[in-house]
N, C-alpha and C positions, 0 to 999 in steps of 0.2 A: 384476615386470611393470609397466610404466608405464601410467598412465591417460591415455587420449587424450580430450580434451574436445571435444565436438561437440554440435550441437543435440539429439542423442539421448542424450547422457551428462550433460547438465546436470541436477543433482538438482532435483526439484520441477517440472520442466517438464511432467511428466505427459504426455509425448508418447504419443498413442494409436496403437497398431499397426493399420495398415490391414488386415492379414491377419486379425486377430482380430475387428475390429469390422465387417468386411464381412458376417460371418455373421448379424448381427442389427442392424438399424437401430433407432435410438432415436426412437420416434414423438413423445415429448414434446419432445425436442431439436429435431426437425424442425419442430414447431409454433413453437417459439421462433425458429428460423431464419427461417421464412416471415414471422413477425411483424416482425422487425427489418430484413430486407432492403429497401433503398430502391428506388425506381424505377430502371430500368436507364438508364445514361448511357454516354458514350464516354470513352476515355482510360485513363491508367494507374491511376487510382483504382478504376475499374470492374474492371480486370484484377485488382487487389489483392483486391477484395471477392469476385470469382468464385473465385479460388484458395482463399481462406479458407472460403467457403461449401461448396466441394467437399469440403474436409477435414471440416467439421462434419457433412455428410450421412453420412459413413462413421465417425462417432465416437459415443460414448455419454457421458452424464453420469456422473461417477465415483460409485462405490459404496464401501461400507465393506470390500468384498472386496479393494480395491486398497490396497497398503501406504501410499501417500501420503495416503489419505483414510480410514484405518481408524477414526479417532476422530471423524470429521465426517460425520454422516449427512445426506444431502441429500434424504431421502424426503419431508420436510415441504415442501421447495421444489417437488417434483414434483406436489404436490397443488394447487398454485395455478395458476390460469389468468390469464396476464398480458395486458395491453393497453398500447398506447402512449398517453401522455397529453401533450397540448400545450395551450397557452392563453397568455393574456396575464397575466404575473405582475409587472407593473411596480411594484405596490405591495408586493412581497415584502419581508419584514423579515429582515435578517441582520447579523451583526457585521462592522464594517469596521475593519481593523487600522490604527492611526494611522501605522504605518510604510509602509503600502501604500495610502494614500488615492488616489493617482493612478497606481497600478501594479497593477491587478487586472483579471482576467477572470472573469466570472460566467456559468455555464451552469445552466439550469434544466431538469431532466429531460433532460439531454443536449443541449439546444438553447441556442445562444449568446444571451445577453441583453445587447444593447448598452446598453440604458437603465440597467442596473445596473452596468455595467463602467466603468472609467476608466483610460485609458492615456496621459493627457496628461503632458507634461513629463518623459518618460523620457529618459535620457541617450542621446546618439548611440552607435550600435554595438550596439544591442539591439533585437530584434523581439519584440513581445508581441502576439499577434493570434490570431484564429481562422482557419481555412483560407480562408474567403471574403475575408478582409482582406489576404491575402498577394499580393504582386506576382507576375507571371508568372515572373520569375527566381527568386523565393523558393520558389514552388511546385515549380519544376524541382529546386531544391536539396534539398527535403525528401524527394524520392523515394528517395534513397539511405539514408534513416533510418527513415521511417515503416513500421512493421510489419516491420522487418528485424532486430530483436533476436532473440537466442537464445530458444528456447521458444515461438516463434510458433504452433506447432501444438497447444499445450495447448488443450483444448476450449473453455474460457471465453474465452481470448485470441482464438482463431480466430472465435468467435461475435461478439466485439466488432469484429474486423476486417471480418467479413462485413457488418456493419451500419454501417460508418463513413460518416457524412455530414458531420461536422465534427470539429474537434479544437482544443484549446488548444496553441498553439505558442510556445515561448520559445527564441529563437536569439540567442546572444551571440557577437559577432564576435571575431576574433583579437585577443588582448592587451587586451580591454576589461574593465575592472573595474567591476562594477555595485554601487554602495553601497546602492541602494534594494532593499527586499524585494519580490519578485514574489509576489502572492497569487492563486492559482487556486482559485475557489470553485465546487464542484459541488453544487447544491441539488436535492433530490428532493422533489416534492410528490405525495402519494398522492391519487388520484382516487376516484371512487365505486367503481371496481373496481381490482383490483391492477394496478400499472403497472411497466414495465421501462424503464430508461435505461442507456445505454452510453457513459459519458464516456471521452474519449481525450485523452491529453496527450503531447506530444513536446517534449523539452528537448535542445538541442544547445549545448554549450559548446566553442567552438573553442579552438585552441591558445593557452595563456597567459591565458585569460579566467577571471573569477571571478563567481559569481552566487549569490544566496541566494533560495531558493524555498520557499513555503508552499503545500501542496496540501491542500485541506480538503473533506471530504464531510459534508454536514449535511442534516438534515430541515428543510424550509422552514417558516416561521411566517407565516401570513397574518393581516391585521388582524382578521378574524373568526375566533375560535377554532374549530379543527376537531379532531376526534379523529384520532390518528395511525393511518394505514392501512397496508396491506401493499404493499410495493414491493421491487423488485430493482434494485440498482445493480451493474452488471458493468463495472468500470473497468480500464483499461490505461494505464500510463505507461511511456514509454521515455526513458531518459536516456543521452546519449552524451557522455562526458567525454574530450576530446581531450588530446594531449600537454601536460603541465604546467598543465592547467586545474584549477580548484577549484569544486566544487558542494556547497553546503550545502542539504540537502533535508529539510524537515519535513512529515510526512504525518499529518493528523488525520482520524480516522474517528469521526463523531458522528451516526450514522444514527438513524432513529426506532426505537421500541421493538418494532415488528412487522416491521422491515425485514430483508431479506437483502442482504449485501454480499460480493461476490467481487472481489478486487483483485489485479492483477499489477503489480509494479514491476520492470522489467528495466533493468539498468545495464551499460554497456560502458565499461571504464576503460583508457585508453591509457597509454603510458609516462609516468612521473613525475606522474601525475594524483592528485588527492585528492578523495575522495567521502565525505560524511558524511550519514547518514540518521537522523532522529529520528521513529520511527513510534509514534503514540499511538492506541490502540484503546479507545473508550469505549462506542460505541453498537451498534445492530443486535441483532436476535434471534439471528441466526446470521451470523458474519463469517469470512471466510477471506482472508488476505493472503499472497501468494507474492512474496517478495523475493529476486531473483536477480541476482548480480553476476558478470560475466565479465571477467577480466583479459586484456587484449589487448597488454600491454607490460610491461616490467619496472619495478621501483621504484615501485609504486603504493602508496597508503595508503587504507585503507577503514575507516571507523568507523561501526558500526551500534548505535544505541541504541533500545530498544523498551520500551514500557510499555502493559500491558493492564489495564484496571480494569473488572470486570464483576460483575453481581449478578443477582438473580432467577433466571431459567432461561436466561440468555444462554449462547451458545457462541461462543468466539473462538479461532480457529486461525491461528497464524503459522508459516509454513514459509519458511525462508531457506536460501539456497545461495550459497556463495562459491567460485568456480572459479579457482584461482590457477595460472596456466600458465607464469609467468616468475619468475626469481630476484629476490631483494632486495625482496620485497614485505612489507607489514605490514597485518594486519587485526585489529581489536578489536571484539568484539560483547558487549553487555550487554543482556539482555532480561529485564524484570521483569513478573510477573503478580500482581495483587491480586484475589482471587476470593472473593466472598461468596455467601450464601444457597445456592442449588442450582446455581450457575453452573459452567461447565466450560471451562477454558482448555487449549489445546494449543500446545506449542512443539516444533518440529522444526528443528534448525539443522545444516546440513552444511557442512564446509569440505574442499574437495578440494586436496590438495597432491601433484601428480605429481612424477616424478623431475626434470623440468625446472625445478621451482620451488625450487631450492636457496636456502639462506639466507633462508627465509621465517620471519616472526615472526607467529604467529596465536594469538589468545586468544579463547575463547568461554565465556560464563557466563550461565546462566539461573537467576534467583532467583525463588521463588514464595512468596507469602504467602496462606495460607488462613484466612479469617475465619469459617468455619462448619464444623461437623462434616460437612455434606453437600456442601460445595464440593469440586471435583475438578480436578486438573491432571494432564495426561499430558505428560511432557517427554522429549525424546530429542536431546541434543546429540551431534554426530557429527564425528569427524575421520577422513579417509581419506588416509593418508600413504604415499607410496612414495619420497619424497626422504629422504636420509640425513643431511643437514646443515641441520636446521631447529630452530626453537624454537617448539613448539606445545603448547597446553594447552586443556582444556575441562572443564566441570563443571556441575552443577545442584544446587540446594538447594530443599527444600520445608519450610516451617515455619509456625508459628502465632504470634500475639502472645504474648509471654512474660508469665506472671503476675507474675514478679518486677519486670519493667519497669513494668507497670501499677501495681503496688503502690508502687513507688518514686515515681512521679508523683503518686499519691494521697497519699502521705506529705508531699508538698510543696503540698498544698491543691488539687490538680486532681481534679475528679470523674472517675469511671471512664469515662464516655462521651467527655469531652474528652481523657482520657489515650489512649484508643484512637485518636482522631482525630489526635493529635500523632504517634503512632508510625506510623500509616498515611501521614500527610503526609511524614514524614521518609523513609520507604521510597520513596515516589513521587518526592520532590524530587531524588533523585540523578540521575534521568533528565531530569525537567522543567527543572532548572536549567542543563542543557547546551544548551537551545534558544536560539539567538542572537537571537530576536525578543522583546524585553522585554514588550510588551503581551500576547503569546501566552503567555509564561511566567506572567504574572499571571492570565490567564483560566483556564489549566489548574490552577494552584494553588488558585484560588477554587473551581473545579469539584470538586477533591478535598476541600476543606474543607467544601463544602456537600452532599456526597453523603449521601443518606438511608442509613439503617442497612444495612450490608452483612453483618450478622452474624446475621440471623434464620435459624433452622434450619427 
């Protein structure tokens, strides 16, 4: 029996059944919805928001009773009363990548910050702007892409769509090769009360184009030191890769220690396209990233590299899904987790290979390094194959630092703490070294080197 891929069969889309959820509305979710809905306007964007809001009203926040969320308990999120936070953050401090000095968009608490952004000297054939900066023709063009990706009915994605007021837009025209890195920075500032922001990003790479994108979620640093507060970032990114286009996408999540982060990355790949994602998860008290790739043409190439480094009592959940619907495709996935203290990492990766996807080559590997006896990882790599002429493999490993390796390094004059750091660094470097932006590689390697002890029981 072949697998038919549709919005309801994409793994991890967590599409909520209206028949089941109509029985009981979620009062907390309704509160969030009423908070984020902007004043009513006219036009296609309002229609988009109303459709999503209608779906949210008949949905519920996932619980551990649902298979896709059974390791990630959102009950701590439900205890927080959120508010919207706005203000003037012109003096905000953040890292500027040398490769993107004049090619960055910055959003603070979901609001575009033109005084922190710089899009001068971009080559012709690429649009990097927020919604308000687009021309009438460009606004008409994005209607066929914005909120049109598979899995749009997932509850957090629909909540984001219901509250859309702005978005980061990167549009690369046909056959344009962009050598400059595009840096999208989404900064969250916690207020006196818990705050919520809903960043939105849309990337369109037309036929034959190439672009390199860095998408970063960070906790803001003000000149006057402030204690890190509670906030929720509910982010959605849609990437449309047209025929023979190439997109290199690096996603960094470095939220605050008390933050909640829920992110969706939805990619549609057309014929002969190539998409690469480097997803790095470092921050947040609780984070969840849904990475979903839908193949819409044959001979696509998909490379997914992930790295999660957590400690303390952090929980980081990565759910990925690759739906391969056409023949002659290739996908490779490597996701690594470094888990210390009492932290908890979750990885669930699905690869769908229906009968139509003959001659597919798909490889998936999850490797986990536990640095404490109380650290935990739940891993579930999955292949669902009904094609009979494919080359597919998957696997997972869970290990600790080997005493023999540490002893060997100590015998060469390296103390035990430095020996552990070297081994952890080497484990992480396999993913970090594949990131194409050199300054970002250096920042991440330094972050790993300077991590405080991950091994406290």
